C-alpha positions, 0 to 999 in steps of 0.5 A: 931087159932087166934078169931078177933082182933078189930083194927090193931094193929102195926105189932109185933117185932121179933128181929129176923127177917131178913131184907126183911121180913114181918108178915104176922098175925090176924085172922089167924090159920098160923101166920108167917114171909116170904121174897123173897125167901118164894113168890118165892119159895111158890109159882106160879109166875104171871106178871104184866106190870103196870102204874101208877102217882105217886105223887113225879115222875108223869107217871111210867111204871113197870113190878112185877113178883111175886105169888097172895096176896090171894094165900098167904094169904090164906096160912095162914088160915084166920078164915073164913069158905069160904064157906060163902061168907057174911063171906069173905065179911067183912074181911079187909088186911091191909100192911104195907111197911118200909117208915111208908107208909100202905094201905087196900084192901079187900078180897072181892077185892081179892076173885076169886069169888067178885073182882079176883083183882089180886094185887102180892106181888112181889119179883122181879121189871122190873127183877131186884130181890127186896132181899134187898129191900123186896116186893113191893105189886103191884095193877094192876086195879089202876091208882094212886099210893098210894095203891103200898107198898114197902118195906112191913113189915107186913100184918095183917088178920080181920073182921070188925065189926060194932060197937054195937052203931051206931052214930045217925041220923043226919036230912038233911039240 
Protein backbone atom coordinates (compact mmCIF):
# COMPACT_ATOMS: atom_id res chain seq x y z
CA UNK A 1 0.00 0.00 0.00
CA UNK A 2 1.22 3.47 -0.86
CA UNK A 3 1.62 5.81 2.12
CA UNK A 4 0.21 9.35 2.15
CA UNK A 5 2.26 11.97 0.37
CA UNK A 6 2.71 15.53 1.54
CA UNK A 7 1.56 17.50 -1.52
CA UNK A 8 -0.24 17.07 -4.81
CA UNK A 9 2.53 15.66 -7.00
CA UNK A 10 2.74 16.13 -10.74
CA UNK A 11 0.89 13.55 -12.78
CA UNK A 12 3.10 10.51 -13.32
CA UNK A 13 4.26 10.21 -16.91
CA UNK A 14 3.02 7.02 -18.55
CA UNK A 15 4.26 6.88 -22.13
CA UNK A 16 2.15 3.81 -22.85
CA UNK A 17 -1.16 5.36 -21.73
CA UNK A 18 -3.58 5.69 -24.65
CA UNK A 19 -5.00 9.12 -25.58
CA UNK A 20 -8.08 9.96 -23.53
CA UNK A 21 -6.90 7.90 -20.57
CA UNK A 22 -6.15 9.09 -17.06
CA UNK A 23 -4.13 7.89 -14.07
CA UNK A 24 -5.53 7.24 -10.59
CA UNK A 25 -2.79 7.41 -7.97
CA UNK A 26 -1.76 8.69 -4.55
CA UNK A 27 -2.60 7.04 -1.27
CA UNK A 28 -4.31 4.08 -2.94
CA UNK A 29 -3.69 0.33 -2.90
CA UNK A 30 -4.67 -0.11 -6.56
CA UNK A 31 -3.38 2.72 -8.77
CA UNK A 32 -4.65 2.43 -12.34
CA UNK A 33 -4.80 3.93 -15.79
CA UNK A 34 -8.39 4.11 -17.06
CA UNK A 35 -10.14 5.32 -20.20
CA UNK A 36 -13.73 6.08 -21.19
CA UNK A 37 -14.34 2.47 -22.28
CA UNK A 38 -13.14 1.18 -18.87
CA UNK A 39 -15.59 3.50 -17.09
CA UNK A 40 -18.43 2.42 -19.35
CA UNK A 41 -17.76 -1.29 -18.80
CA UNK A 42 -16.77 -1.33 -15.15
CA UNK A 43 -19.38 0.75 -13.31
CA UNK A 44 -23.08 1.54 -13.28
CA UNK A 45 -24.01 4.52 -15.45
CA UNK A 46 -25.73 7.52 -13.81
CA UNK A 47 -27.29 10.47 -15.65
CA UNK A 48 -27.34 14.13 -14.69
CA UNK A 49 -29.13 16.99 -16.43
CA UNK A 50 -27.21 20.10 -15.44
CA UNK A 51 -27.22 23.85 -15.87
CA UNK A 52 -24.13 25.80 -14.89
CA UNK A 53 -22.67 29.22 -15.63
CA UNK A 54 -19.51 29.30 -17.68
CA UNK A 55 -17.46 32.50 -17.31
CA UNK A 56 -16.63 32.58 -21.04
CA UNK A 57 -19.73 31.03 -22.67
CA UNK A 58 -22.60 31.86 -20.31
CA UNK A 59 -25.23 29.36 -19.12
CA UNK A 60 -24.64 25.79 -20.24
CA UNK A 61 -27.35 23.09 -20.42
CA UNK A 62 -26.12 19.51 -20.81
CA UNK A 63 -26.99 15.92 -20.03
CA UNK A 64 -24.04 13.84 -18.83
CA UNK A 65 -23.79 10.11 -18.21
CA UNK A 66 -21.10 8.04 -16.48
CA UNK A 67 -20.16 6.38 -13.22
CA UNK A 68 -20.03 8.12 -9.87
CA UNK A 69 -16.55 9.41 -9.02
CA UNK A 70 -16.76 7.88 -5.53
CA UNK A 71 -17.40 4.39 -6.94
CA UNK A 72 -14.44 4.58 -9.32
CA UNK A 73 -12.19 5.96 -6.57
CA UNK A 74 -13.37 3.29 -4.10
CA UNK A 75 -12.12 0.65 -6.58
CA UNK A 76 -8.63 2.18 -6.23
CA UNK A 77 -8.90 1.35 -2.50
CA UNK A 78 -7.95 4.65 -0.82
CA UNK A 79 -5.62 4.31 2.17
CA UNK A 80 -8.14 4.92 4.90
CA UNK A 81 -10.11 2.65 7.18
CA UNK A 82 -13.63 2.87 5.69
CA UNK A 83 -15.14 2.25 9.14
CA UNK A 84 -13.51 5.41 10.54
CA UNK A 85 -15.54 8.43 9.43
CA UNK A 86 -13.08 11.06 10.69
CA UNK A 87 -10.26 9.37 8.79
CA UNK A 88 -12.31 9.40 5.56
CA UNK A 89 -13.16 13.07 6.06
CA UNK A 90 -9.46 14.05 5.83
CA UNK A 91 -9.02 12.69 2.30
CA UNK A 92 -8.92 14.88 -0.80
CA UNK A 93 -9.46 14.11 -4.49
CA UNK A 94 -7.53 16.27 -6.96
CA UNK A 95 -8.62 16.08 -10.62
CA UNK A 96 -6.47 17.39 -13.51
CA UNK A 97 -7.58 18.03 -17.08
CA UNK A 98 -5.92 18.07 -20.48
CA UNK A 99 -6.03 21.86 -20.69
CA UNK A 100 -4.16 22.28 -17.39
CA UNK A 101 -7.36 22.98 -15.43
CA UNK A 102 -7.65 21.20 -12.09
CA UNK A 103 -9.87 21.13 -9.05
CA UNK A 104 -10.00 19.59 -5.59
CA UNK A 105 -12.94 17.89 -3.88
CA UNK A 106 -13.12 16.42 -0.42
CA UNK A 107 -13.85 12.73 0.01
CA UNK A 108 -16.53 13.77 2.52
CA UNK A 109 -18.55 15.67 -0.08
CA UNK A 110 -18.60 12.52 -2.25
CA UNK A 111 -19.09 9.98 0.57
CA UNK A 112 -22.65 8.67 1.09
CA UNK A 113 -22.27 9.20 4.88
CA UNK A 114 -21.50 12.90 4.41
CA UNK A 115 -22.38 15.06 1.36
CA UNK A 116 -23.38 12.19 -0.94
CA UNK A 117 -22.76 14.43 -3.99
CA UNK A 118 -23.46 12.58 -7.26
CA UNK A 119 -20.24 13.73 -8.95
CA UNK A 120 -19.73 11.93 -12.27
CA UNK A 121 -16.85 10.86 -14.44
CA UNK A 122 -18.81 11.40 -17.64
CA UNK A 123 -18.41 9.08 -20.60
CA UNK A 124 -21.17 10.82 -22.60
CA UNK A 125 -22.30 14.42 -23.00
CA UNK A 126 -25.64 15.16 -24.69
CA UNK A 127 -25.68 11.55 -25.96
CA UNK A 128 -22.30 11.96 -27.67
CA UNK A 129 -19.61 9.48 -26.62
CA UNK A 130 -16.51 11.08 -25.06
CA UNK A 131 -14.03 8.36 -26.11
CA UNK A 132 -12.01 10.81 -28.23
CA UNK A 133 -12.47 13.92 -26.05
CA UNK A 134 -11.79 12.06 -22.80
CA UNK A 135 -13.61 11.73 -19.51
CA UNK A 136 -15.22 14.83 -17.99
CA UNK A 137 -15.64 15.54 -14.28
CA UNK A 138 -19.21 16.73 -13.66
CA UNK A 139 -20.33 18.35 -10.38
CA UNK A 140 -24.13 18.63 -10.81
CA UNK A 141 -24.68 20.67 -7.64
CA UNK A 142 -22.35 23.50 -8.73
CA UNK A 143 -23.98 26.64 -10.19
CA UNK A 144 -20.60 27.67 -11.59
CA UNK A 145 -18.76 25.43 -14.07
CA UNK A 146 -15.30 25.95 -12.55
CA UNK A 147 -15.13 22.41 -11.11
CA UNK A 148 -16.16 20.79 -14.39
CA UNK A 149 -12.89 19.37 -15.73
CA UNK A 150 -12.68 18.29 -19.38
CA UNK A 151 -10.36 15.60 -20.74
CA UNK A 152 -9.40 14.26 -17.29
CA UNK A 153 -5.70 13.27 -17.25
CA UNK A 154 -5.23 12.37 -13.60
CA UNK A 155 -6.95 11.84 -10.28
CA UNK A 156 -4.87 11.96 -7.12
CA UNK A 157 -6.29 10.75 -3.79
CA UNK A 158 -4.61 11.52 -0.49
CA UNK A 159 -4.88 12.68 3.07
CA UNK A 160 -4.82 16.29 4.17
CA UNK A 161 -2.32 16.76 6.96
CA UNK A 162 -2.14 19.74 9.26
CA UNK A 163 1.38 21.26 9.36
CA UNK A 164 3.30 20.33 12.50
CA UNK A 165 3.76 24.01 13.38
CA UNK A 166 0.69 26.22 13.22
CA UNK A 167 1.12 29.93 12.49
CA UNK A 168 1.05 32.27 15.47
CA UNK A 169 -2.30 33.78 16.40
CA UNK A 170 -2.35 37.39 15.26
CA UNK A 171 -4.12 40.06 17.27
CA UNK A 172 -7.43 41.29 15.89
CA UNK A 173 -7.19 44.90 14.78
